Every structure is written in C-alpha cells, then in structure tokens.
N, CA, C and O of each residue as an XYZ file, in Angstrom:
348
protein
N       0.854     -1.199      0.007
C      -0.025      0.007      0.030
C       0.861      1.254     -0.002
O       1.952      1.266      0.569
N       0.392      2.276     -0.661
C       1.039      3.535     -0.765
C       0.864      4.305      0.528
O      -0.257      4.481      1.004
N       2.009      4.783      1.119
C       1.936      5.616      2.289
C       2.569      6.982      1.883
O       3.762      7.066      1.595
N       1.756      8.002      1.874
C       2.336      9.347      1.426
C       3.369      9.816      2.413
O       3.193      9.692      3.625
N       4.415     10.339      1.906
C       5.475     10.986      2.769
C       4.907     12.314      3.289
O       4.161     13.017      2.608
N       5.293     12.609      4.504
C       4.891     13.881      5.047
C       6.159     14.595      5.474
O       7.140     14.010      5.933
N       6.064     15.896      5.289
C       7.177     16.762      5.685
C       6.727     17.765      6.728
O       5.549     17.843      7.076
N       7.660     18.509      7.203
C       7.296     19.548      8.197
C       6.255     20.498      7.572
O       6.402     20.943      6.434
N       5.231     20.785      8.327
C       4.174     21.693      7.868
C       4.674     23.128      7.689
O       4.152     23.879      6.865
N       5.684     23.493      8.467
C       6.134     24.882      8.467
C       7.326     25.104      7.529
O       7.918     26.184      7.540
N       7.698     24.079      6.701
C       8.903     24.262      5.919
C       8.601     25.194      4.699
O       7.551     25.075      4.067
N       9.523     26.095      4.397
C       9.371     27.037      3.347
C       9.793     26.334      2.013
O      10.642     25.442      2.011
N       9.193     26.754      0.925
C       9.675     26.185     -0.373
C      11.079     26.590     -0.634
O      11.494     27.634     -0.132
N      11.856     25.842     -1.387
C      13.221     26.185     -1.710
C      13.273     27.422     -2.602
O      12.332     27.714     -3.340
N      14.387     28.140     -2.518
C      14.641     29.258     -3.479
C      15.007     28.706     -4.796
O      15.714     27.700     -4.859
N      14.542     29.338     -5.913
C      14.748     28.862     -7.252
C      15.565     29.872     -8.050
O      15.518     31.080     -7.821
N      16.326     29.307     -9.009
C      17.018     30.126     -9.974
C      17.016     29.465    -11.359
O      16.867     28.247    -11.457
N      17.168     30.201    -12.358
C      17.177     29.668    -13.727
C      18.366     30.145    -14.547
O      18.733     31.318    -14.476
N      18.960     29.272    -15.308
C      20.023     29.588    -16.206
C      19.505     29.517    -17.649
O      18.864     28.536    -18.025
N      19.774     30.531    -18.443
C      19.490     30.480    -19.874
C      18.088     30.824    -20.254
O      17.749     30.750    -21.435
N      17.270     31.190    -19.341
C      15.899     31.557    -19.649
C      15.137     31.925    -18.434
O      15.473     31.491    -17.332
N      14.113     32.719    -18.600
C      13.257     33.142    -17.457
C      12.333     32.064    -17.090
O      11.806     31.373    -17.962
N      12.103     31.880    -15.777
C      11.199     30.994    -15.172
C      10.402     31.823    -14.166
O      10.995     32.444    -13.284
N       9.026     31.846    -14.281
C       8.232     32.587    -13.339
C       8.534     32.254    -11.884
O       8.550     31.074    -11.535
N       8.765     33.203    -11.051
C       9.000     32.976     -9.666
C      10.473     32.724     -9.316
O      10.797     32.511     -8.148
N      11.361     32.746    -10.305
C      12.735     32.432    -10.088
C      13.663     33.625    -10.556
O      13.324     34.353    -11.489
N      14.761     33.778     -9.919
C      15.762     34.683    -10.359
C      16.456     34.045    -11.591
O      16.767     32.854    -11.593
N      16.682     34.848    -12.605
C      17.285     34.206    -13.885
C      18.670     34.930    -14.184
O      18.917     36.099    -13.885
N      19.499     34.082    -14.796
C      20.778     34.548    -15.304
C      20.989     33.925    -16.695
O      20.565     32.793    -16.931
N      21.605     34.615    -17.566
C      21.847     34.150    -18.903
C      22.728     32.963    -18.953
O      22.487     32.082    -19.778
N      23.747     32.864    -18.123
C      24.653     31.790    -18.126
C      25.434     31.657    -16.769
O      25.184     32.429    -15.844
N      26.330     30.725    -16.665
C      27.108     30.584    -15.422
C      27.974     31.733    -15.095
O      28.162     32.025    -13.914
N      28.527     32.421    -16.075
C      29.314     33.631    -15.831
C      28.446     34.688    -15.171
O      28.895     35.327    -14.220
N      27.216     34.900    -15.640
C      26.297     35.859    -14.993
C      25.950     35.475    -13.606
O      25.861     36.326    -12.721
N      25.749     34.198    -13.391
C      25.447     33.720    -12.006
C      26.611     33.917    -11.137
O      26.450     34.366    -10.002
N      27.849     33.594    -11.618
C      29.051     33.815    -10.861
C      29.247     35.265    -10.493
O      29.633     35.573     -9.365
N      28.985     36.167    -11.434
C      29.131     37.600    -11.170
C      28.099     38.033    -10.090
O      28.394     38.860     -9.227
N      26.930     37.468    -10.168
C      25.911     37.838     -9.129
C      26.320     37.353     -7.786
O      26.131     38.062     -6.797
N      26.873     36.173     -7.700
C      27.348     35.661     -6.450
C      28.493     36.508     -5.882
O      28.585     36.753     -4.679
N      29.330     36.926     -6.774
C      30.491     37.776     -6.404
C      30.033     39.139     -5.885
O      30.734     39.790     -5.111
N      28.861     39.554     -6.318
C      28.310     40.857     -5.889
C      27.453     40.673     -4.626
O      26.859     41.638     -4.145
N      27.384     39.457     -4.088
C      26.681     39.268     -2.846
C      25.373     38.529     -2.938
O      24.744     38.323     -1.901
N      24.930     38.128     -4.066
C      23.722     37.391     -4.216
C      23.864     36.007     -3.596
O      24.963     35.453     -3.577
N      22.770     35.439     -3.087
C      22.778     34.139     -2.514
C      22.535     33.092     -3.592
O      21.765     33.305     -4.529
N      23.210     31.955     -3.438
C      23.015     30.827     -4.393
C      21.655     30.191     -4.095
O      21.404     29.797     -2.956
N      20.781     30.083     -5.087
C      19.503     29.460     -4.827
C      19.667     27.997     -4.471
O      20.678     27.382     -4.812
N      18.675     27.431     -3.784
C      18.757     26.043     -3.444
C      18.540     25.121     -4.616
O      19.074     24.013     -4.659
N      17.733     25.595     -5.590
C      17.406     24.808     -6.787
C      17.745     25.694     -8.001
O      17.392     26.872     -8.036
N      18.426     25.114     -8.984
C      18.691     25.818    -10.234
C      18.234     24.894    -11.378
O      18.560     23.708    -11.427
N      17.457     25.506    -12.299
C      17.070     24.795    -13.528
C      17.784     25.526    -14.678
O      18.001     26.737    -14.635
N      18.130     24.758    -15.680
C      18.900     25.299    -16.795
C      18.257     24.912    -18.161
O      17.803     23.785    -18.360
N      18.243     25.852    -19.041
C      17.824     25.643    -20.405
C      19.073     25.401    -21.227
O      20.012     26.195    -21.171
N      19.103     24.332    -21.981
C      20.239     24.007    -22.830
C      19.709     24.165    -24.256
O      18.711     23.547    -24.625
N      20.359     24.965    -25.023
C      19.980     25.262    -26.431
C      20.021     23.926    -27.268
O      20.983     23.159    -27.246
N      18.949     23.742    -27.962
C      18.861     22.617    -28.862
C      19.703     22.854    -30.116
O      19.650     23.950    -30.675
N      20.455     21.900    -30.565
C      21.250     22.029    -31.762
C      20.355     22.136    -32.951
O      19.328     21.461    -33.024
N      20.734     22.991    -33.907
C      19.963     23.152    -35.145
C      20.557     22.382    -36.246
O      21.231     22.922    -37.123
N      20.291     21.034    -36.202
C      20.902     20.141    -37.208
C      19.737     19.333    -37.884
O      18.727     19.071    -37.232
N      19.874     18.953    -39.146
C      18.787     18.220    -39.768
C      18.566     16.846    -39.240
O      17.429     16.374    -39.234
N      19.595     16.177    -38.793
C      19.510     14.768    -38.361
C      19.109     14.745    -36.838
O      19.732     15.421    -36.020
N      18.097     13.980    -36.503
C      17.581     13.934    -35.086
C      18.672     13.386    -34.140
O      18.861     13.903    -33.039
N      19.357     12.371    -34.569
C      20.379     11.757    -33.706
C      21.519     12.798    -33.461
O      22.049     12.870    -32.352
N      21.871     13.556    -34.434
C      22.906     14.560    -34.272
C      22.422     15.643    -33.383
O      23.213     16.149    -32.587
N      21.132     16.061    -33.451
C      20.573     17.069    -32.523
C      20.654     16.595    -31.078
O      21.067     17.339    -30.189
N      20.263     15.367    -30.861
C      20.290     14.841    -29.509
C      21.762     14.754    -28.967
O      22.055     15.117    -27.828
N      22.640     14.261    -29.841
C      24.013     14.165    -29.385
C      24.646     15.504    -28.986
O      25.220     15.655    -27.907
N      24.516     16.462    -29.900
C      25.083     17.800    -29.668
C      24.405     18.461    -28.458
O      25.079     19.094    -27.645
N      23.121     18.323    -28.337
C      22.393     18.973    -27.179
C      22.801     18.266    -25.880
O      22.984     18.925    -24.856
N      22.943     16.963    -25.906
C      23.412     16.262    -24.694
C      24.818     16.716    -24.316
O      25.076     16.928    -23.132
N      25.709     16.871    -25.237
C      27.031     17.389    -25.039
C      26.987     18.788    -24.442
O      27.775     19.096    -23.549
N      26.110     19.618    -24.900
C      25.990     20.983    -24.335
C      25.558     20.876    -22.853
O      26.080     21.588    -21.996
N      24.620     19.995    -22.577
C      24.175     19.802    -21.176
C      25.274     19.293    -20.280
O      25.484     19.757    -19.159
N      25.986     18.287    -20.847
C      27.190     17.774    -20.044
C      28.207     18.849    -19.818
O      28.743     18.957    -18.715
N      28.492     19.636    -20.796
C      29.500     20.770    -20.599
C      29.024     21.757    -19.559
O      29.831     22.292    -18.799
N      27.745     22.003    -19.511
C      27.190     22.910    -18.494
C      27.363     22.282    -17.054
O      27.785     22.962    -16.119
N      27.046     21.062    -16.932
C      27.219     20.353    -15.617
C      28.671     20.342    -15.247
O      28.997     20.600    -14.088
N      29.605     20.043    -16.208
C      30.988     19.998    -15.855
C      31.547     21.339    -15.400
O      32.356     21.440    -14.477
N      31.055     22.388    -16.121
C      31.507     23.746    -15.758
C      30.977     24.070    -14.370
O      31.709     24.630    -13.553
N      29.743     23.738    -14.085
C      29.166     23.933    -12.762
C      29.998     23.252    -11.641
O      30.354     23.876    -10.641
N      30.282     21.992    -11.846
C      31.000     21.249    -10.850
C      32.443     21.705    -10.663
O      33.002     21.539     -9.579
N      33.041     22.265    -11.675
C      34.418     22.722    -11.578
C      34.544     24.120    -10.935
O      35.662     24.569    -10.681
N      33.457     24.793    -10.675
C      33.531     26.118    -10.083
C      33.139     26.107     -8.651
O      31.987     25.808     -8.340
N      34.053     26.424     -7.743
C      33.804     26.426     -6.307
C      32.685     27.336     -5.862
O      32.055     27.102     -4.831
N      32.433     28.388     -6.650
C      31.371     29.374     -6.282
C      29.987     28.710     -6.211
O      29.087     29.187     -5.520
N      29.845     27.598     -6.945
C      28.526     26.951     -7.025
C      28.376     25.779     -6.018
O      27.349     25.100     -5.996
N      29.395     25.565     -5.207
C      29.311     24.477     -4.206
C      28.267     24.940     -3.133
O      28.290     26.091     -2.695
N      27.425     24.084     -2.757
C      26.425     24.434     -1.753
C      26.024     23.345     -0.894
O      25.185     23.531     -0.012
C-alpha cells in the first residue's frame, strides 16, 4: 500500500534560480558567468537551479540529440568545476 510521505508543515519552499531563460518566480541569469558575477556581488546561491540547454539546429535527429546532450554535459562539468557553485 502507498503511504504518502509527510514533511514539516512549516517548511518554506526552496529558493529557485534559472540559467539560460526566465522561469516565473525564479531569479534568472543568462549563463554561469552571469550567475558567478551575481554571487560575487553578494547574491545568494538558490537552493534549486534549472537550466535551459539550447537545442542544436541540425537536420538529423540523432545529431541534434548528441550535440544537445554534449551541451548539457558541458554545463554540468563547468558547474561542478567552479567552487562558487558548491552548496
């Protein structure tokens, strides 16, 4: 039987941020450089970050998926390599 998980009733929702595009209710930055600059200026790192990865404009679907996946991987690698984003 399914038992729903319960959390603290008074917990606040996490802070949100978005990379590469605007998300309603979230602070947005164009890229990791812009987020890094904001952190350097005293902004707080949100608890949750969502990122838009540009889709490759190629005629072959497999090539689009491969290139887009590589872009996403590069973003994650850049994120993990930068100490400013450790949280």
